[in-house]
C-alpha positions in Angstrom: -2.8 13.7 -5.7 -6.0 12.2 -4.1 -6.9 12.5 -0.5 -6.4 8.7 -0.1 -2.9 8.9 -1.3 -2.1 12.0 0.9 -3.5 10.0 3.8 -1.5 6.9 3.1 1.6 9.0 2.8 0.9 11.0 5.8 0.3 7.8 7.9 3.5 6.4 6.6 5.7 9.4 7.6 4.1 9.4 11.3 4.4 5.6 11.5 8.0 5.7 10.5 8.6 8.5 12.9 7.2 6.4 15.7 9.2 3.4 15.0 12.3 5.5 15.0 11.6 7.8 17.9 8.9 6.4 20.3 8.5 2.6 20.4 6.6 2.7 23.7 3.7 4.6 22.2 3.9 2.4 19.0 3.5 -0.5 21.3 0.5 0.9 23.2 -1.1 1.9 19.9 -0.7 -1.7 18.7 -2.2 -2.9 22.0 -5.1 -0.5 21.3 -5.5 -1.8 17.9 -5.6 -5.5 18.9 -8.2 -4.5 21.4 -10.3 -2.7 19.0 -10.3 -5.4 16.5 -11.0 -8.0 18.9 -13.9 -5.9 20.5 -15.4 -5.6 17.0 -15.3 -9.3 16.5 -17.2 -9.9 19.8 -19.7 -7.0 18.9 -20.4 -9.0 15.7 -20.9 -12.0 17.4 -23.4 -10.4 20.0 -21.0 -10.7 22.9 -21.6 -14.4 23.4 -20.6 -15.7 26.5 -17.6 -18.0 26.0 -13.9 -18.5 25.9 -13.3 -15.7 23.5 -15.0 -13.2 25.5 -13.4 -14.4 28.7 -9.9 -14.2 27.0 -10.5 -10.8 25.6 -11.4 -9.4 29.2 -8.4 -10.8 30.6 -6.2 -9.5 27.6 -7.9 -6.2 27.9 -7.2 -5.8 31.5 -3.5 -7.0 31.2 -2.9 -4.7 28.1 -4.5 -1.4 29.9 -2.2 -2.3 32.9 0.8 -2.5 30.7 -0.1 0.5 28.7 -0.4 2.5 32.0 2.8 1.2 33.2 4.7 2.1 30.0 3.0 5.7 30.1 4.5 6.3 33.5 7.9 5.4 32.7 
């Protein structure tokens, strides 16, 4: 089996475990993923000052506060 298939299988197993057992960490991971993708998009545009940058900063701060709060529960 190729390493790509093994990686996909392992990812599927771990993702399924998260969905069933630790939804809090799954949600925090999804927040991180959204922030990373949005940051990459801003990077590609040279962090142009505008609405998208402002929205991301607000979303980033809010999502980190939510993640910290969830982690402490």
